[in-house]
C-alpha positions in Angstrom: 105.8 105.5 112.5 102.3 106.4 113.5 101.8 103.4 115.8 102.7 105.3 119.1 100.1 107.9 118.3 97.5 105.2 117.6 98.3 103.5 120.8 98.0 106.8 122.7 94.6 107.5 121.1 93.4 104.0 122.0 92.9 103.0 118.3 95.1 100.0 118.9 94.6 97.4 121.6 97.5 97.7 124.0 97.8 93.9 124.5 98.0 93.1 120.8 100.5 95.8 119.6 104.2 96.2 120.6 106.4 99.3 120.2 109.9 100.1 121.3 112.6 102.6 120.4 115.3 100.0 120.5 117.4 99.5 117.4 116.5 95.8 117.1 112.7 96.5 117.2 112.9 99.3 114.6 115.2 97.3 112.3 112.9 94.3 112.4 109.9 96.5 111.7 111.6 98.0 108.6 112.4 94.5 107.3 108.7 93.5 107.8 107.6 96.6 105.8 110.0 95.7 102.9 108.8 92.1 102.9 105.1 92.9 103.4 105.2 90.9 106.7 103.2 91.5 109.9 99.9 93.2 110.1 99.0 96.7 111.3 95.6 96.8 112.9 94.8 100.1 111.1 95.7 98.6 107.7 93.8 95.4 107.9 92.2 95.8 104.4 95.5 96.5 102.8 96.3 92.7 102.6 94.7 92.9 99.2 97.1 95.7 98.1 100.2 93.7 99.1 98.8 90.6 97.4 98.3 92.6 94.2 101.9 93.6 94.2 102.9 89.9 94.4 100.4 89.1 91.6 101.8 91.9 89.3 105.3 90.8 90.1 104.6 87.1 89.2 102.9 88.1 86.0 105.7 90.4 85.0 108.2 87.6 85.7 106.2 85.1 83.5 105.9 87.7 80.7 109.6 88.5 80.8 110.6 84.8 80.4 108.0 84.4 77.7 109.4 87.3 75.6 112.9 86.0 76.2 111.9 82.5 74.8 109.3 82.9 72.1 108.4 86.6 71.6 105.2 86.6 73.7 103.4 83.4 72.7 100.4 83.0 74.9 100.7 79.2 75.2 104.2 79.7 76.6 103.1 82.4 79.0 100.2 80.3 80.2 102.4 77.3 80.8 104.9 79.4 82.8 102.1 80.8 85.0 100.8 77.3 85.6 104.3 76.2 86.5 104.7 79.2 88.9 101.5 78.2 90.5 102.5 74.6 91.0 106.0 75.5 92.3 104.5 78.2 94.6 102.1 75.7 96.1 105.0 73.3 96.9 107.1 76.1 98.4 104.1 77.4 100.5 104.0 74.0 102.3 107.6 74.4 103.4 107.9 78.2 103.8 105.3 80.7 105.0 105.4 83.9 102.9 102.8 86.5 104.1 100.3 87.4 101.4 102.0 85.2 98.9 99.5 82.3 99.0 96.5 84.4 97.7 98.7 85.8 95.0 99.1 82.3 93.5 95.4 82.1 92.9 95.2 85.8 92.0 97.8 85.6 89.2 95.6 83.1 87.4 92.6 85.5 87.4 94.9 88.4 86.5 96.2 86.5 83.5 92.6 85.7 82.4 91.9 89.4 82.6 95.0 90.1 80.5 93.9 87.7 77.8 90.3 89.1 77.9 91.7 92.6 77.3 94.4 91.6 74.7 92.1 89.8 72.4 89.1 92.0 73.1 87.0 88.9 73.9 83.3 89.6 73.4 81.1 88.2 76.2 77.3 88.0 75.8 75.2 89.2 78.7 71.5 88.6 79.2 69.0 88.5 82.1 68.8 84.7 81.9 72.6 84.3 82.1 72.9 86.8 85.0 70.3 85.0 87.1 71.7 81.6 86.1 75.2 82.7 87.3 73.8 84.1 90.5 72.0 80.8 91.4 75.0 78.8 90.3 77.1 80.6 92.8 74.5 80.0 95.6 74.5 76.3 94.7 78.4 76.2 94.7 78.4 77.8 98.2 76.5 74.7 99.5 79.2 72.3 98.3 82.4 74.3 99.0 84.1 77.5 100.0 86.7 79.9 98.5 88.3 82.7 100.5 91.1 84.5 98.7 92.2 86.6 101.8 92.6 83.5 104.0 93.9 81.4 101.1 91.5 78.7 101.9 89.7 76.9 99.1 87.9 73.5 98.8 90.2 72.7 95.8 91.8 74.6 92.9 89.1 73.6 90.2 86.4 74.7 92.6 88.1 78.1 93.2 88.6 78.6 89.5 85.0 77.8 88.7 83.4 80.1 91.3 86.0 82.7 90.5 85.0 82.8 86.8 81.3 82.8 87.7 81.9 85.7 90.1 83.8 87.7 87.6 81.2 87.1 85.0 78.5 88.3 87.4 80.4 91.5 88.3 81.1 92.2 84.6 77.4 91.7 83.7 76.2 93.9 86.5 78.7 96.6 85.4 77.4 96.4 81.9 73.8 97.0 83.3 75.0 100.1 85.1 76.9 101.3 82.0 73.8 101.1 79.8 71.3 102.4 82.3 73.0 105.3 84.1 76.0 107.2 82.9 76.4 109.0 86.2 76.5 105.7 88.1 79.1 104.5 85.7 81.3 107.6 86.4 80.9 106.9 90.1 82.1 103.3 89.7 85.0 104.6 87.6 85.9 107.0 90.4 85.9 104.1 92.9 88.2 102.1 90.6 90.7 105.0 90.1 90.9 105.8 93.8 90.7 102.3 95.4 93.7 102.7 97.7 92.5 106.1 99.0 89.0 104.8 99.6 90.5 101.8 101.5 92.5 104.3 103.7 89.5 106.4 104.4 87.6 103.2 105.3 90.2 102.2 107.9 90.5 105.7 109.3 86.7 106.1 109.6 86.5 102.8 111.3 89.0 103.7 113.9 87.5 107.1 114.6 84.0 105.8 115.0 85.1 102.9 117.2 87.0 105.4 119.4 83.8 107.5 119.7 81.9 104.4 120.6 84.5 103.4 123.2 84.1 106.7 125.1 80.4 107.0 124.6 78.0 106.4 127.5 76.3 103.6 125.7 79.5 101.6 125.4 79.3 98.3 127.2 82.7 96.9 126.4 86.1 97.4 128.0 88.2 97.0 124.9 87.5 98.3 121.4 86.6 95.5 119.0 89.2 95.9 116.4 88.1 93.0 114.1 84.6 93.9 113.1 82.8 96.9 111.5 80.7 98.7 114.2 77.2 97.4 113.3 76.3 95.6 116.5 73.2 96.4 118.5 75.0 98.9 120.7 76.7 100.7 117.9 73.9 100.9 115.2 73.7 104.7 115.6 77.2 105.0 114.2 76.7 103.0 111.0 75.3 106.0 109.0 78.0 108.5 109.9 80.6 105.7 109.3 79.5 105.2 105.7 79.1 108.9 105.1 82.7 109.4 106.2 
């Protein structure tokens, strides 16, 4: 609904965005919204939000079947999630479902987090393990890649390995913050509780500052670069107000 305004303000590149008041166009856009298809330039970072909805839906489906069969046995739930992953991979080779591919990998990590919380798994943290994990991730980056957003991984075992290492590193750093500074911990909790709003402010701030850059005398481009955060040589002055916003 806001697309015409963003086109008028110049926040959208005219050549990349279509808009029409025709019934066919509006109906197709509504269908895309319901199915999570398409991509709004202003909402680029929200691919993660849509993927999370898929992840939660897949996990709920697996849990529903589990309780219908064996009253919540974890081996049954794990087997169903593994089966969903395999079937989803086969389907993805035949049918392209936007944001669904990353959810297949994401539901595995979501399930691991569920098990971690359910059984209150105690994980040991130490400076040696933190540094070892960090360097292990660097070494892994030399032999493969894993990008959840683009759904491109070297192979599933590699993605699972680096994912677990990454999660462990994040948890261990969080523990350090928790023990060292309570105010910092509260700030992290604030970020976690308001993730969607922060993502929205990030996108709006990005568009505002790129618009300012576009009309500023130092601008050397003809079209706003809509795919990168404004940190180039000609826009360095906008980085600080961008993050403050």
